[in-house]
C-alpha positions in Angstrom: -23.4 -28.1 24.0 -20.8 -26.3 22.1 -21.6 -22.8 20.4 -19.9 -22.0 17.0 -19.5 -18.9 15.5 -17.6 -17.9 12.4 -14.8 -15.2 12.1 -11.3 -14.6 10.3 -7.7 -14.4 11.4 -5.8 -11.9 9.0 -2.4 -12.9 7.6 -1.2 -9.9 5.6 -4.0 -9.5 2.9 -5.7 -12.7 3.2 -8.3 -13.5 5.7 -8.5 -17.1 6.9 -11.9 -18.8 8.6 -11.7 -19.5 12.3 -14.4 -21.0 14.5 -15.0 -20.0 18.0 -16.2 -22.5 19.6 -17.6 -22.1 23.3 -18.4 -24.8 25.6 -20.1 -24.7 29.0 -18.4 -27.3 31.4 -19.8 -28.0 35.0 -16.9 -27.1 37.8 -15.3 -24.2 39.3 -16.1 -20.7 37.6 -13.2 -19.8 35.3 -13.1 -18.4 31.8 -10.5 -19.7 29.4 -9.3 -18.6 25.6 -7.4 -21.2 23.9 -5.7 -21.5 20.1 -2.8 -19.6 19.9 -4.1 -16.5 21.0 -2.0 -13.2 21.5 -2.4 -10.8 24.4 -5.4 -9.0 22.7 -7.3 -11.9 22.0 -6.6 -12.9 25.9 -8.0 -10.0 27.4 -11.3 -10.3 25.5 -12.5 -12.2 28.4 -12.7 -9.2 30.4 -14.5 -7.0 27.6 -16.8 -9.8 27.0 -17.5 -10.2 30.7 -18.2 -6.5 30.9 -20.4 -6.1 27.8 -22.6 -9.3 28.9 -22.9 -7.6 32.2 -23.8 -4.3 31.0 -26.8 -5.9 29.0 -28.0 -7.1 32.7 -26.7 -10.6 32.5 -24.6 -12.8 34.5 -22.3 -15.5 33.1 -23.1 -18.8 34.1 -21.2 -20.4 37.3 -19.6 -23.0 35.1 -16.4 -23.4 33.5 -16.2 -21.5 30.2 -13.8 -22.7 27.5 -13.5 -20.7 24.3 -11.3 -22.5 21.4 -10.3 -20.8 18.4 -9.9 -23.3 15.7 -7.8 -24.2 13.9 -5.6 -24.2 16.9 -2.1 -23.8 15.2 -3.1 -20.5 13.2 -1.8 -17.1 14.8 -4.9 -14.9 16.1 -4.2 -11.3 16.8 -6.5 -8.3 17.2 -9.3 -7.3 19.2 -11.9 -8.4 16.3 -12.4 -11.7 17.9 -14.4 -10.1 21.2 -17.8 -10.1 19.1 -17.7 -13.4 17.7 -16.8 -14.7 21.4 -19.4 -12.9 22.8 -22.0 -14.4 20.6 -20.9 -17.8 20.6 -20.8 -17.5 24.4 -24.6 -15.9 24.4 -25.3 -18.7 22.0 -24.0 -21.4 24.6 -26.2 -19.4 27.3 -29.4 -19.9 25.2 -29.7 -16.2 24.7 -28.5 -15.6 21.1 -29.8 -18.5 18.5 -26.7 -20.2 17.3 -28.3 -21.5 14.0 -28.9 -17.7 12.7 -25.2 -17.1 13.5 -24.0 -19.7 11.6 -24.8 -18.1 8.3 -22.5 -15.0 9.2 -18.9 -14.1 9.7 -18.4 -12.1 12.7 -15.8 -9.6 13.6 -15.9 -6.4 16.0 -14.6 -5.2 19.2 -16.5 -4.8 22.4 -16.5 -2.3 24.8 -17.2 -2.5 28.5 -20.5 -0.9 28.1 -21.6 -3.6 25.2 -20.9 -0.7 22.1 -19.3 -2.4 19.2 -16.3 -0.7 18.1 -14.4 -0.6 15.1 -11.6 -3.1 14.2 -9.5 -3.5 11.3 -9.9 -5.5 8.6 -13.5 -5.4 7.9 -13.1 -5.3 4.0 -11.0 -8.2 3.7 -13.7 -10.3 6.1 -16.4 -9.0 4.0 -14.7 -10.5 1.0 -14.2 -13.3 2.7 -17.7 -13.8 3.8 -18.6 -13.1 0.3 -16.6 -15.9 -1.2 -17.9 -18.3 1.4 -21.5 -17.4 0.7 -22.1 -16.3 4.0 -23.3 -12.7 5.5 -21.3 -10.4 7.6 -21.6 -8.8 11.1 -19.4 -6.1 11.6 -19.2 -2.5 13.7 -21.7 0.1 13.1 -19.2 2.5 11.7 -17.7 0.1 9.3 -21.0 -0.9 7.4 -20.4 1.1 4.8 -16.8 -0.3 4.3 -18.1 -3.7 4.5 -21.0 -3.3 1.9 -18.1 -2.3 -1.0 -17.7 -6.1 -1.0 -20.9 -6.9 -3.1 -24.4 -8.2 -2.6 -23.8 -10.0 0.6 -25.9 -9.4 3.8 -24.3 -7.1 6.0 -25.6 -6.5 9.9 -23.6 -3.4 11.1 -24.6 -3.1 14.8 -23.8 -0.4 17.1 -24.0 -2.4 20.0 -24.3 -6.0 21.3 -28.2 -5.5 22.6 -29.1 -4.0 19.1 -27.7 -7.1 17.3 -29.4 -9.7 19.8 -32.8 -7.8 19.0 -32.5 -7.9 15.6 -31.9 -11.7 15.8 -35.2 -11.8 18.1 -37.2 -9.5 15.4 -38.0 -6.9 17.7 -35.4 -4.2 15.8 -34.1 -4.7 12.5 -31.0 -3.1 11.7 -31.2 -1.4 8.3 -28.8 -2.6 5.6 -25.3 -0.1 5.2 -24.9 1.5 2.0 -21.4 1.8 0.4 -19.2 4.6 1.4 -18.9 7.3 -1.6 -15.7 7.3 -3.4 -13.5 10.4 -2.3 -13.1 13.0 -4.8 -9.8 12.8 -6.9 -7.0 14.9 -4.6 -5.5 17.5 -6.9 -2.3 18.4 -4.8 0.6 21.1 -5.8 0.2 22.1 -9.5 3.5 21.8 -12.0 2.8 25.3 -12.7 4.4 26.3 -9.5 7.4 24.9 -10.5 9.7 27.5 -11.9 12.1 26.4 -14.6 13.5 22.5 -14.4 12.1 21.8 -17.6 14.4 18.3 -17.8 13.3 17.5 -14.6 9.8 18.1 -15.3 10.3 15.8 -18.5 11.6 13.0 -16.5 8.6 13.7 -14.1 6.1 12.7 -17.1 7.8 10.1 -18.3 8.2 8.3 -15.2 4.4 8.8 -14.4 3.7 7.7 -17.8 5.2 4.2 -17.3 5.3 3.8 -13.9 9.3 4.1 -13.2 11.3 5.1 -10.5 12.8 8.5 -10.4 15.7 10.0 -8.8 16.2 13.8 -8.4 19.7 15.2 -7.4 20.0 18.9 -6.9 21.0 21.4 -4.2 18.5 22.4 -1.5 15.7 24.4 -2.4 15.7 23.3 -5.9 12.2 22.2 -6.2 12.8 18.2 -5.5 10.1 17.9 -3.2 7.8 20.2 -4.7 7.9 17.9 -8.0 7.6 14.8 -6.2 4.4 16.4 -4.6 2.8 17.1 -7.9 3.5 13.1 -9.5 -0.4 12.2 -7.9 -1.6 14.9 -10.0 -0.6 14.0 -13.3 -0.9 10.0 -12.3 -4.3 8.9 -13.6 -7.0 8.1 -10.9 -7.3 4.6 -9.6 -10.0 2.4 -11.5 -12.7 0.4 -9.9 -10.4 -2.7 -9.3 -7.4 -0.6 -8.3 -9.2 1.5 -5.6 -10.4 -2.1 -3.9 -6.8 -3.0 -3.7 -5.3 -0.1 -2.3 -8.6 -0.2 0.3 -7.9 -3.6 1.3 -4.3 -2.5 2.3 -5.8 0.7 3.9 -8.5 -1.6 5.7 -6.0 -4.0 7.3 -4.0 -1.1 8.3 -6.6 0.6 10.0 -6.5 3.8 8.2 -9.8 3.4 5.9 -12.3 6.2 7.5 -15.8 6.2 6.8 -16.1 3.4 4.4 -15.1 5.9 1.6 -12.6 4.2 -1.1 -10.4 6.8 -2.7 -9.6 7.0 -6.4 -6.3 9.1 -6.0 -3.4 7.1 -6.0 -1.5 7.1 -2.7 1.4 9.3 -1.9 3.5 8.5 0.9 6.7 10.5 2.1 8.1 8.6 5.5 11.2 10.7 7.2 14.5 9.4 6.9 14.4 8.5 10.5 12.1 5.3 9.6 12.6 1.9 10.9 13.0 -1.0 8.3 9.7 -2.3 9.9 8.0 0.9 9.5 9.2 1.1 5.7 8.5 -2.6 4.7 6.3 -3.9 7.2 6.6 -5.9 10.3 6.3 -5.2 14.1 5.2 -7.6 16.8 1.9 -7.9 15.0 2.8 -7.5 11.2 1.4 -4.8 9.8 1.9 -3.3 6.4 4.8 -0.7 6.2 5.2 2.5 4.0 5.9 0.5 0.7 2.5 -1.6 0.6 0.6 1.8 1.9 1.9 3.2 -1.1 0.8 0.5 -3.4 -0.3 1.6 -7.0 1.3 5.1 -5.8 4.1 7.1 -4.9 6.9 6.2 -2.2 8.8 9.5 -2.0 11.8 9.4 0.1 13.5 12.9 0.5 17.1 12.8 1.6 17.6 9.5 0.3 21.7 9.0 1.9 19.9 10.1 5.1 17.9 6.7 5.5 19.6 4.0 7.2 21.7 2.1 4.7 20.0 -1.2 5.7 16.8 0.1 5.6 17.1 1.4 2.1 18.5 -2.1 0.9 15.3 -3.7 2.4 13.5 -1.9 -0.5 15.7 -3.8 -3.3 13.0 -6.9 -3.2 9.9 -5.2 -3.0 11.2 -2.6 -6.0 11.5 -5.9 -8.2 8.9 -8.2 -7.5 5.9 -5.6 -6.4 5.5 -7.7 -3.0 6.9 -7.8 0.3 7.4 -10.4 2.3 7.7 -10.5 6.2 8.9 -13.7 7.5 8.4 -14.7 11.3 8.7 -17.8 13.5 5.3 -18.7 13.1 4.1 -17.1 9.9 5.2 -15.6 6.6 3.1 -12.6 5.7 2.8 -11.0 2.3 1.9 -7.5 1.2 1.4 -6.1 -2.2 4.2 -3.3 -3.1 3.6 -2.4 -6.6 5.1 1.2 -6.1 6.9 4.3 -8.1 9.7 4.9 -6.0 10.5 9.0 -6.3 13.4 10.1 -4.4 15.6 13.2 -3.9 19.1 13.7 -2.6 21.5 16.5 -2.3 24.5 16.2 -4.5 26.8 16.3 -1.0 26.2 16.9 2.7 26.5 20.7 2.2 24.2 20.5 -0.9 26.2 23.1 -3.2 28.5 20.8 -5.1 28.0 23.0 -8.1 28.6 26.2 -6.7 32.1 27.1 -6.2 31.4 30.1 -4.1 29.6 27.9 -1.7 31.1 24.0 -2.1 33.0 22.8 1.1 36.7 22.1 1.1 36.7 18.5 1.0 34.8 18.4 -2.5 34.8 16.2 -4.8 35.5 13.5 -2.0 32.6 15.2 0.4 30.4 14.1 -2.8 31.4 10.8 -3.5 31.1 9.9 0.4 27.8 11.2 0.5 26.5 9.4 -2.8 28.1 6.3 -1.9 25.6 5.9 1.0 22.9 4.7 -1.3 24.1 1.2 -2.6 24.7 0.3 -6.2 22.1 -2.2 -6.4 19.2 0.1 -5.2 20.7 2.6 -7.4 20.7 0.1 -10.3 16.8 -0.7 -9.7 16.0 3.1 -10.7 14.9 4.1 -14.2 15.8 7.8 -14.3 18.3 9.7 -12.4 18.0 13.5 -13.5 20.3 16.7 -11.9 18.0 19.4 -10.9 20.1 22.7 -11.0 19.4 25.7 -8.5 16.9 28.0 -9.0 18.2 31.4 -10.2 16.7 34.7 -9.4 15.9 35.4 -13.0 14.0 32.0 -12.8 12.0 33.2 -10.1 10.4 36.2 -11.3 9.2 34.4 -14.3 5.4 34.0 -14.8 3.7 30.6 -13.9 4.5 28.2 -16.8 1.9 27.8 -19.4 1.7 24.0 -19.3 0.7 22.7 -15.7 -0.5 19.3 -14.3 -3.6 19.2 -16.3 -1.8 19.1 -20.0 1.0 16.7 -18.3 -2.0 14.7 -17.0 -3.7 14.2 -20.2 -0.4 12.8 -22.0 0.4 10.6 -19.2 -3.3 9.3 -19.3 -3.0 8.7 -23.2 0.4 6.9 -22.7 -0.9 4.7 -19.7 -4.3 3.8 -22.1 -1.6 2.2 -24.8 0.0 0.3 -22.2 -3.4 -1.0 -20.8 -4.4 -2.4 -24.3 -1.0 -3.6 -25.2 -0.9 -5.7 -21.9 -4.4 -6.5 -21.3 -4.1 -10.0 -21.8 -0.6 -10.5 -19.4 -2.1 -9.1 -16.2 0.0 -6.0 -16.1 -0.6 -2.6 -16.2 2.3 -0.5 -17.4 5.8 -0.7 -19.2 7.5 -0.8 -15.7 6.3 -4.2 -15.0 7.2 -5.6 -18.3 10.1 -8.3 -18.9 11.6 -10.9 -20.8 10.0 -11.7 -24.3 7.2 -9.7 -23.5 9.3 -6.7 -23.0 11.3 -7.5 -26.3 7.7 -7.7 -28.3 6.7 -4.6 -27.0 10.0 -2.6 -27.7 9.8 -3.5 -31.2 13.2 -2.0 -31.5 14.3 -1.0 -35.1 17.9 -1.6 -36.3 19.2 1.6 -35.6 17.8 1.8 -32.0 19.0 -2.0 -31.4 22.5 -0.8 -32.1 22.7 2.3 -30.4 21.6 0.1 -26.9 23.9 -2.4 -27.5 26.9 0.0 -28.0 25.6 1.9 -24.8 25.1 -1.3 -23.0 29.1 -1.8 -23.5 30.5 1.3 -22.8 28.1 2.2 -19.8 28.7 -1.6 -18.6 24.8 -1.7 -18.0 23.7 -4.8 -15.9 21.2 -7.0 -17.4 18.5 -5.2 -14.9 19.9 -1.9 -16.4 19.7 -3.2 -19.7 16.1 -3.9 -19.2 15.2 -0.7 -17.4 16.6 1.2 -20.0 14.4 -0.6 -22.7 11.3 0.1 -20.5 11.9 3.6 -20.5 12.5 3.6 -24.2 9.0 2.3 -24.5 7.6 4.4 -22.6 9.1 7.8 -24.4 7.8 6.1 -27.6 4.4 5.7 -26.3 4.3 9.6 -25.4 5.3 10.4 -28.7 2.9 8.3 -30.2 5.2 5.9 -32.1 4.6 2.1 -32.7 8.1 1.2 -32.2 10.9 2.1 -30.3 13.5 4.5 -32.3 16.9 5.6 -31.7 15.8 9.0 -30.6 13.9 7.0 -27.7 16.8 5.0 -26.6 18.8 7.9 -26.6 16.9 10.0 -24.5 16.4 7.0 -22.3 20.3 6.6 -21.9 20.6 10.2 -20.8 18.8 9.5 -17.7 20.8 6.4 -16.7 22.8 6.6 -13.6 25.9 5.2 -13.3 25.9 3.5 -9.8 29.0 4.2 -7.7 31.6 1.3 -7.1 31.9 0.7 -3.0 
């Protein structure tokens, strides 16, 4: 007899169906797991053996063969423990295999038969919903699985409780979907002294989903303003919250099944590796650019990152996805982020101050800024110089306008964009391209002439031209204008940075 239990394998944010087939064959006692399993899956033999022993049962003195089908699909992770154990118990006649056929099963086992949490339960629940099955998952993750909709979820604390449920001795209560976390506020823009130009650029970036670079000396408020960005962005809607939570689920960071309405804000250290930033590793996991999906990726001290690491962001910033290629699999993660970057003008940071600037200026500044490649800078929509904060600025009272007022204008502008692009599957001006962008911009003649002249004199690339057009459309949206005028294009051009030649 062959006992079969359904589970899943994760490839990026995709869950693929896997059959766990267990057969007891006469012969010398042995326990084999086949089907392109990684080390964690291979070690499940000992966890399953210990969990079954903890229930007071002994494995039959036969050759136990576990096949994970399809055999050519890579299997990674400890979530195969529970389906292997249930299929084995089914082959032993302890569990009802026919009843288990209606469920997708995921979960890690402890040696004491407890079912421990494992990454990706939300993805497994969505897969089970699409297949018309129920889901068996760890007890602590029942609230996470319940977000998948109206599917039957059995969230069991241990293996014995699960077996008793199917025998009718102690039914498991259906879990309730975890509550959405309240929107986090973070720092308020009222804390920023002066810097009106930079705050204006921050508002435009938030309103249109644009990338932003702030260049200024140490202590000028660049990091503080970047931290204020989530507070002026609109909360995630239900569909966006599910997208973000799927990434968090596969990364194993979705705690307590609580979906968040706050947009992600990720700020990796400049020592981060390419795999940490874009995803990868021995077991492919989402990187910082995917964990910041639909939120903000803040790169402080931009030139201090390794150049190859920074250049690995070029494709995700352009397409909104990151593809990790391996010999045995290609994994794709979403990466629709707003890049907010900050850097000093030179290594010492005081290029503009004659009393503090080093003797190597301006060569020092040119060498330092050249560490960021031109193609990456071409993907940044707004660049703003942040001046040093004077003593006179520091003693000023808090600004009359804070994050709440700016957030209201950003929400209004994003609402206009949502209506404009509702039939095109995009959310913001930063995602518009081609004929759609041309129609959305609705340039008047004077604006078109100015943009053409600027493209020639500033030697804008085709990408730079379209990014100026997107920023112009966002500025017009903030002003409540139907079309893009000359004044909107002029302001957008003032934020355009020339890429260094290197």
